[in-house]
C-alpha positions as semicolon CSV with decimal commas, in nm:
position;residue;x (nm);y (nm);z (nm)
1;M;-7,135;3,102;0,600
2;D;-7,036;3,385;0,363
3;G;-6,660;3,468;0,353
4;F;-6,553;3,149;0,527
5;T;-6,324;2,897;0,353
6;Y;-6,245;2,556;0,508
7;V;-5,877;2,449;0,491
8;D;-5,769;2,090;0,560
9;I;-5,442;2,149;0,747
10;F;-5,346;1,781;0,728
11;A;-5,378;1,782;0,349
12;T;-5,168;2,096;0,305
13;K;-4,898;1,974;0,542
14;G;-4,880;1,620;0,403
15;I;-4,577;1,680;0,181
16;E;-4,389;1,850;0,463
17;Y;-4,460;1,556;0,694
18;L;-4,332;1,313;0,434
19;L;-4,012;1,514;0,391
20;V;-3,952;1,518;0,767
21;I;-4,011;1,143;0,797
22;S;-3,782;1,073;0,499
23;G;-3,513;1,289;0,656
24;L;-3,536;1,100;0,984
25;L;-3,512;0,764;0,809
26;F;-3,205;0,878;0,613
27;F;-3,039;1,007;0,930
28;A;-3,102;0,675;1,105
29;Y;-2,948;0,479;0,816
30;F;-2,648;0,714;0,795
31;W;-2,590;0,687;1,171
32;R;-2,590;0,306;1,150
33;F;-2,340;0,327;0,864
34;L;-2,103;0,549;1,062
35;S;-2,136;0,330;1,372
36;R;-2,012;0,019;1,191
37;P;-1,645;-0,086;1,223
38;A;-1,428;0,063;0,950
39;V;-1,300;-0,273;0,827
40;A;-1,654;-0,404;0,783
41;V;-1,748;-0,101;0,576
42;Y;-1,441;-0,139;0,355
43;R;-1,511;-0,507;0,296
44;E;-1,866;-0,431;0,188
45;Y;-1,759;-0,162;-0,054
46;A;-1,427;-0,313;-0,165
47;N;-1,571;-0,382;-0,510
48;V;-1,596;-0,006;-0,565
49;F;-1,220;0,026;-0,571
50;P;-0,987;-0,097;-0,848
51;A;-0,843;-0,447;-0,839
52;I;-0,503;-0,483;-0,675
53;S;-0,345;-0,541;-1,017
54;D;-0,455;-0,189;-1,111
55;W;-0,298;-0,043;-0,798
56;F;0,039;-0,211;-0,764
57;H;0,232;-0,406;-1,024
58;L;0,303;-0,754;-0,889
59;P;0,475;-0,990;-1,133
60;L;0,449;-1,346;-1,007
61;E;0,663;-1,551;-1,244
62;G;0,999;-1,630;-1,083
63;M;0,950;-1,368;-0,809
64;Y;0,951;-1,417;-0,432
65;F;0,830;-1,150;-0,192
66;H;0,922;-1,068;0,167
67;Q;0,636;-0,924;0,371
68;G;0,851;-0,617;0,434
69;H;0,800;-0,544;0,060
70;S;1,135;-0,648;-0,077
71;W;1,168;-0,912;-0,348
72;A;1,412;-1,182;-0,452
73;K;1,463;-1,341;-0,793
74;P;1,692;-1,646;-0,820
75;E;1,942;-1,631;-1,107
76;G;2,119;-1,966;-1,064
77;D;2,433;-2,076;-0,877
78;N;2,276;-1,952;-0,552
79;V;2,279;-1,593;-0,680
80;V;1,969;-1,386;-0,606
81;R;1,876;-1,045;-0,742
82;V;1,707;-0,825;-0,479
83;G;1,491;-0,512;-0,494
84;I;1,189;-0,334;-0,348
85;D;0,837;-0,391;-0,472
86;D;0,604;-0,146;-0,643
87;F;0,396;-0,101;-0,328
88;A;0,696;0,015;-0,125
89;Q;0,805;0,279;-0,375
90;K;0,449;0,409;-0,416
91;L;0,403;0,416;-0,039
92;V;0,710;0,629;0,034
93;G;0,695;0,851;-0,274
94;K;0,994;1,020;-0,438
95;I;1,318;0,863;-0,310
96;D;1,605;1,111;-0,275
97;A;1,879;0,860;-0,198
98;I;1,937;0,489;-0,137
99;K;2,201;0,360;0,104
100;L;2,309;0,007;0,014
101;P;2,552;-0,225;0,196
102;Q;2,903;-0,251;0,053
103;V;3,004;-0,529;-0,184
104;G;3,143;-0,817;0,022
105;S;2,931;-0,744;0,328
106;Q;2,671;-0,982;0,467
107;V;2,294;-0,947;0,490
108;S;2,047;-1,164;0,682
109;Q;1,691;-1,254;0,591
110;G;1,442;-1,040;0,783
111;E;1,712;-0,801;0,907
112;K;1,775;-0,438;0,809
113;A;1,985;-0,428;0,495
114;W;1,944;-0,091;0,321
115;S;1,766;0,240;0,371
116;L;1,571;0,487;0,161
117;Q;1,618;0,859;0,214
118;V;1,290;1,046;0,161
119;G;1,324;1,413;0,245
120;S;1,464;1,431;0,598
121;K;1,351;1,077;0,684
122;S;1,555;0,757;0,659
123;I;1,346;0,442;0,604
124;D;1,508;0,103;0,667
125;M;1,409;-0,208;0,471
126;L;1,456;-0,578;0,535
127;S;1,656;-0,825;0,327
128;P;1,459;-1,114;0,175
129;V;1,761;-1,350;0,184
130;D;2,084;-1,435;0,369
131;G;2,419;-1,399;0,199
132;K;2,712;-1,193;0,073
133;I;2,671;-0,888;-0,149
134;L;2,821;-0,958;-0,492
135;D;2,712;-0,642;-0,673
136;I;2,506;-0,326;-0,627
137;N;2,317;-0,120;-0,883
138;E;2,539;0,186;-0,917
139;S;2,315;0,349;-1,179
140;L;2,023;0,342;-0,937
141;L;2,234;0,509;-0,670
142;N;2,295;0,795;-0,912
143;S;1,924;0,838;-0,994
144;P;1,719;0,688;-0,706
145;E;1,405;0,873;-0,813
146;S;1,387;0,646;-1,120
147;I;1,318;0,334;-0,914
148;G;0,945;0,357;-0,984
149;K;0,994;0,322;-1,360
150;D;1,100;-0,044;-1,342
151;P;1,115;-0,171;-0,980
152;Y;1,142;-0,537;-1,084
153;G;1,385;-0,491;-1,372
154;Q;1,647;-0,221;-1,421
155;S;1,582;-0,078;-1,073
156;W;1,711;-0,384;-0,884
157;L;1,919;-0,299;-0,577
158;M;2,183;-0,571;-0,537
159;K;2,290;-0,926;-0,616
160;V;2,345;-1,164;-0,327
161;Q;2,533;-1,493;-0,304
162;A;2,280;-1,687;-0,094
163;P;2,411;-2,029;0,019
164;R;2,077;-2,103;0,190
165;V;1,867;-1,986;-0,104
166;S;1,626;-2,282;-0,097
167;A;1,552;-2,235;0,273
168;N;1,522;-1,859;0,225
169;L;1,271;-1,891;-0,057
170;K;1,049;-2,117;0,155
171;N;1,005;-1,823;0,393
172;L;0,895;-1,589;0,111
173;L;0,567;-1,555;-0,078
174;S;0,511;-1,637;-0,443
175;G;0,229;-1,709;-0,687
176;G;-0,121;-1,712;-0,543
177;L;0,005;-1,663;-0,187
178;A;0,178;-1,341;-0,292
179;R;-0,138;-1,212;-0,460
180;K;-0,351;-1,297;-0,155
181;W;-0,101;-1,121;0,069
182;M;-0,116;-0,806;-0,144
183;E;-0,495;-0,810;-0,132
184;E;-0,466;-0,812;0,248
185;V;-0,220;-0,523;0,226
186;R;-0,471;-0,337;0,008
187;E;-0,747;-0,389;0,264
188;K;-0,520;-0,268;0,543
189;L;-0,434;0,038;0,337
190;L;-0,802;0,112;0,275
191;A;-0,862;0,104;0,650
192;R;-0,592;0,369;0,682
193;M;-0,755;0,596;0,426
194;N;-1,039;0,699;0,658
195;Y;-1,317;0,669;0,398
196;N;-1,142;0,912;0,164
197;L;-0,972;0,731;-0,123
198;G;-0,989;1,044;-0,337
199;A;-0,741;1,220;-0,111
200;V;-0,473;0,969;-0,203
201;S;-0,562;0,888;-0,560
202;Q;-0,593;1,033;-0,905
203;D;-0,963;1,086;-0,985
204;G;-1,060;0,833;-0,717
205;G;-0,877;0,555;-0,901
206;V;-0,519;0,436;-0,874
207;P;-0,329;0,572;-0,570
208;V;-0,063;0,832;-0,642
209;D;0,300;0,801;-0,537
210;G;0,366;0,896;-0,176
211;I;0,045;0,739;-0,045
212;A;0,159;0,755;0,319
213;K;0,208;1,132;0,311
214;N;-0,138;1,182;0,166
215;I;-0,293;0,969;0,438
216;D;-0,118;1,150;0,725
217;R;0,142;1,413;0,644
218;E;0,247;1,446;1,008
219;R;0,307;1,075;1,072
220;W;0,366;0,930;0,725
221;D;0,697;0,775;0,827
222;E;0,522;0,576;1,102
223;I;0,276;0,441;0,844
224;V;0,565;0,342;0,617
225;R;0,742;0,157;0,896
226;E;0,423;-0,024;0,986
227;F;0,387;-0,163;0,632
228;L;0,759;-0,232;0,584
229;L;0,776;-0,415;0,921
230;V;1,059;-0,205;1,066
231;S;1,072;-0,012;1,393
């Protein structure tokens, strides 16, 4: 018939149908992803993030770690040097002051021994050993913000005469156990980050100092206490 052109509507709409179907399939996959438990998602994609050695410095030779993120290093004659680990100082961020026990006073393993002042918040930390305080790091008290430069060396906190040092060290973590523990800490931290590592890291890589504040600025001190095992 003159002036009549036949149009195959199914042929002209084919691309649009394919786009709609593709969109529905993507939505279904995305919904399944969001519905999965957070920990399971982090485990699957853990290889995307840097190794723990790239996040937090963790020297293993001669070092013993308390799960409240303090460390102990035996120096002979039952004397132990004590400090806080790299994770703790990165977690809390810039430290404004450190309150240490007086020389001659006693500390107990797993009990509150010193506190970090961060802004208006005071964060307690647990001692890794029992004993009497022999010495404290006066230079660190004068410049507490420098603790991150060398947390296992010049930024030690105190020296303790620990008569039960052997028993104390058995309750701490070292070597491969310490590394495994820190990997578990890393996974727990990832679960706290709510799928957004970039918000607490530099270019999506190594976390910046003050991780807890970047995770939750309103309740960062609660996060710190959870990791440092203090109430």
